[in-house]
Structure formats: C-alpha cells, structure tokens
C-alpha positions as semicolon CSV with decimal commas, in nm:
position;residue;x (nm);y (nm);z (nm)
1;X;-3,199;7,771;-6,638
2;X;-3,210;7,427;-6,797
3;X;-3,553;7,272;-6,855
4;X;-3,634;6,911;-6,947
5;X;-3,976;6,849;-7,101
6;X;-4,131;6,506;-7,150
7;X;-4,412;6,379;-7,373
8;X;-4,472;6,027;-7,242
9;X;-4,638;5,729;-7,401
10;X;-4,626;5,357;-7,337
11;X;-4,404;5,284;-7,639
12;X;-4,163;5,581;-7,644
13;X;-4,124;5,915;-7,474
14;X;-4,020;6,234;-7,646
15;X;-3,794;6,474;-7,459
16;X;-3,638;6,816;-7,510
17;X;-3,369;6,993;-7,311
18;X;-3,396;7,370;-7,350
19;X;-3,264;7,690;-7,196
20;X;-3,523;7,923;-7,346
21;X;-3,798;7,965;-7,606
22;X;-3,579;8,016;-7,915
23;X;-3,476;7,740;-8,159
24;X;-3,112;7,810;-8,073
25;X;-3,193;7,733;-7,708
26;X;-3,288;7,370;-7,777
27;X;-2,982;7,187;-7,644
28;X;-3,105;6,854;-7,771
29;X;-3,420;6,651;-7,820
30;X;-3,499;6,288;-7,886
31;X;-3,676;5,974;-7,766
32;X;-3,655;5,714;-7,498
33;X;-3,732;5,412;-7,715
34;X;-3,713;5,072;-7,548
35;X;-3,556;4,792;-7,747
36;X;-3,681;4,545;-7,846
37;X;-4,036;4,671;-7,903
38;X;-4,176;4,323;-7,829
39;X;-4,113;4,374;-7,458
40;X;-4,417;4,386;-7,233
41;X;-4,561;4,728;-7,162
42;X;-4,416;4,731;-6,812
43;X;-4,069;4,627;-6,931
44;X;-4,079;4,912;-7,186
45;X;-4,183;5,157;-6,914
46;X;-3,898;5,032;-6,692
47;X;-3,646;5,093;-6,969
48;X;-3,782;5,445;-7,029
49;X;-3,750;5,520;-6,657
50;X;-3,385;5,406;-6,667
51;X;-3,322;5,627;-6,972
52;X;-3,484;5,921;-6,792
53;X;-3,273;5,866;-6,481
54;X;-2,959;5,871;-6,694
55;X;-3,067;6,190;-6,871
56;X;-3,150;6,359;-6,539
57;X;-2,805;6,273;-6,407
58;X;-2,636;6,394;-6,725
59;X;-2,833;6,717;-6,775
60;X;-2,922;6,810;-6,414
61;X;-3,218;7,028;-6,513
62;X;-3,354;7,290;-6,276
63;X;-3,710;7,195;-6,378
64;X;-3,890;6,907;-6,547
65;X;-4,223;6,937;-6,731
66;X;-4,431;6,627;-6,790
67;X;-4,744;6,616;-7,000
68;X;-4,981;6,421;-6,776
69;X;-5,314;6,263;-6,868
70;X;-5,619;6,445;-6,744
71;X;-5,821;6,129;-6,693
72;X;-6,058;6,208;-6,981
73;X;-6,070;6,010;-7,302
74;X;-6,076;6,225;-7,617
75;X;-6,114;6,179;-7,994
76;X;-6,009;5,851;-8,149
77;X;-5,922;5,707;-7,807
78;X;-6,286;5,751;-7,708
79;X;-6,397;5,564;-8,022
80;X;-6,169;5,274;-7,924
81;X;-6,310;5,266;-7,571
82;X;-5,992;5,413;-7,421
83;X;-5,780;5,109;-7,499
84;X;-5,425;5,171;-7,384
85;X;-5,510;5,460;-7,151
86;X;-5,419;5,265;-6,839
87;X;-5,076;5,175;-6,980
88;X;-5,023;5,538;-7,091
89;X;-5,114;5,652;-6,740
90;X;-4,874;5,396;-6,591
91;X;-4,592;5,524;-6,815
92;X;-4,658;5,890;-6,731
93;X;-4,683;5,805;-6,361
94;X;-4,359;5,604;-6,362
95;X;-4,171;5,891;-6,527
96;X;-4,326;6,138;-6,280
97;X;-4,212;5,921;-5,989
98;X;-3,859;5,893;-6,133
99;X;-3,831;6,272;-6,141
100;X;-3,965;6,297;-5,785
101;X;-3,701;6,048;-5,670
102;X;-3,414;6,225;-5,850
103;X;-3,144;6,398;-5,648
104;X;-3,178;6,771;-5,598
105;X;-2,899;6,943;-5,789
106;X;-3,026;7,297;-5,767
107;X;-3,164;7,438;-5,446
108;X;-3,514;7,299;-5,431
109;X;-3,477;7,127;-5,769
110;X;-3,539;6,963;-5,994
111;X;-3,875;7,133;-5,992
112;X;-4,153;6,916;-6,126
113;X;-4,444;7,060;-6,322
114;X;-4,725;6,852;-6,468
115;X;-4,928;6,995;-6,753
116;X;-5,261;6,878;-6,889
117;X;-5,236;6,827;-7,268
118;X;-5,533;7,055;-7,340
119;X;-5,371;7,340;-7,148
120;X;-5,056;7,369;-7,353
121;X;-5,190;7,258;-7,693
122;X;-5,471;7,516;-7,680
123;X;-5,691;7,274;-7,879
124;X;-5,458;7,281;-8,181
125;X;-5,424;6,947;-8,357
126;X;-5,095;6,761;-8,355
127;X;-5,055;6,834;-8,727
128;X;-5,107;7,208;-8,668
129;X;-4,859;7,213;-8,380
130;X;-4,592;7,029;-8,573
131;X;-4,633;7,238;-8,889
132;X;-4,589;7,553;-8,680
133;X;-4,287;7,405;-8,503
134;X;-4,126;7,301;-8,834
135;X;-4,177;7,656;-8,965
136;X;-4,021;7,815;-8,655
137;X;-3,744;7,565;-8,593
138;X;-3,523;7,451;-8,883
139;X;-3,370;7,175;-8,668
140;X;-3,717;7,023;-8,615
141;X;-3,809;7,068;-8,982
142;X;-3,515;6,841;-9,064
143;X;-3,645;6,559;-8,843
144;X;-4,023;6,606;-8,866
145;X;-4,058;6,311;-9,107
146;X;-3,891;6,076;-8,857
147;X;-4,107;6,203;-8,567
148;X;-4,398;5,977;-8,664
149;X;-4,579;5,995;-8,331
150;X;-4,489;6,359;-8,282
151;X;-4,336;6,292;-7,942
152;X;-4,022;6,503;-7,996
153;X;-4,229;6,785;-8,146
154;X;-4,466;6,778;-7,852
155;X;-4,178;6,781;-7,601
156;X;-4,036;7,089;-7,774
157;X;-4,381;7,250;-7,798
158;X;-4,447;7,185;-7,430
159;X;-4,116;7,348;-7,338
160;X;-4,184;7,651;-7,557
161;X;-4,531;7,688;-7,404
162;X;-4,375;7,687;-7,054
163;X;-4,107;7,940;-7,149
164;X;-4,379;8,164;-7,296
165;X;-4,578;8,149;-6,973
166;X;-4,270;8,206;-6,754
167;X;-4,082;8,491;-6,918
168;X;-3,900;8,702;-6,665
C-alpha cells in the first residue's frame, strides 16, 4: 500500500510517499514550496494545493495522512498570541479539501486520515524527532541541514508513526 503523509504550513508543506516503516520504503519526500515567497498567504496556499493535486495524480496513494491543527495554541505560538494560526489552519484545511476532492483510484480510496500533532509526536520536541530520524534514516541524515523547518522530517515521522500503529 502506498501512503502519502503531509505536514502543512502556510509557507511550505512537507510530504513523504512511503510503502512501509523502513527507510528503504520511503519512495520520495520533499516540499511543496510556492514561488515566489512574496505571494500572499492565500496565493501560496493555492499553489500548494495545485502541487498536491499533481502529486496525488502521479502517486495515486491508497491513503493520505495530514497533520491537522488541534485548535490549541502551544509553546512559542502562545507567547506570540497565536499569530499565523488562522493562516496555518487555512492551509491545512485547503490541503484536506483537495484530498477529499481527489478521484478514488483504489476501492474506497484515497483514504484520508487526520492526526493531531500531539498524538504522533508523543510530546517529543522537533529536534528530538529529527535527531532520531537522522539516526534511523541515512537518506534523511543527508538532507537534515536543508530541512530548516523540519517539514520533510515531520512528514516522514508522521508516516512512520502511522505504519507503526497499523502493522498487519
């Protein structure tokens, strides 16, 4: 089974296409990064939706995981008064809707699963998650320096969490 996992934000979205929980089962991973960055938030979101639609058509995953906001403001976002949360929610919601509107390639698919960030991260910090991922996955270790926001790492981590919970 092919799984697409998404770690959305309002500036870029990390994704991973996997077929299982092992490093060798990561088919590919990357970003939807709108260009130019000076676009309005909603233009950036629109470009990321278009990129997602193209990836869905190309990969035809049986399931899609999306990290979705839980509506609570945590950590440094709380200290900033939650600035940017509404745009982040709009981005996550637009990607969610794009998956819902995608054609069904597999019987009943693509399945759509939303996951609260605190569920899959198990309260580990981003730095802890990415250090563990770099240790377990040589391909990620090679790109960890260029994954400044950790979006690719989180997309891979989200996929691995799902595979771990859904072993058959």
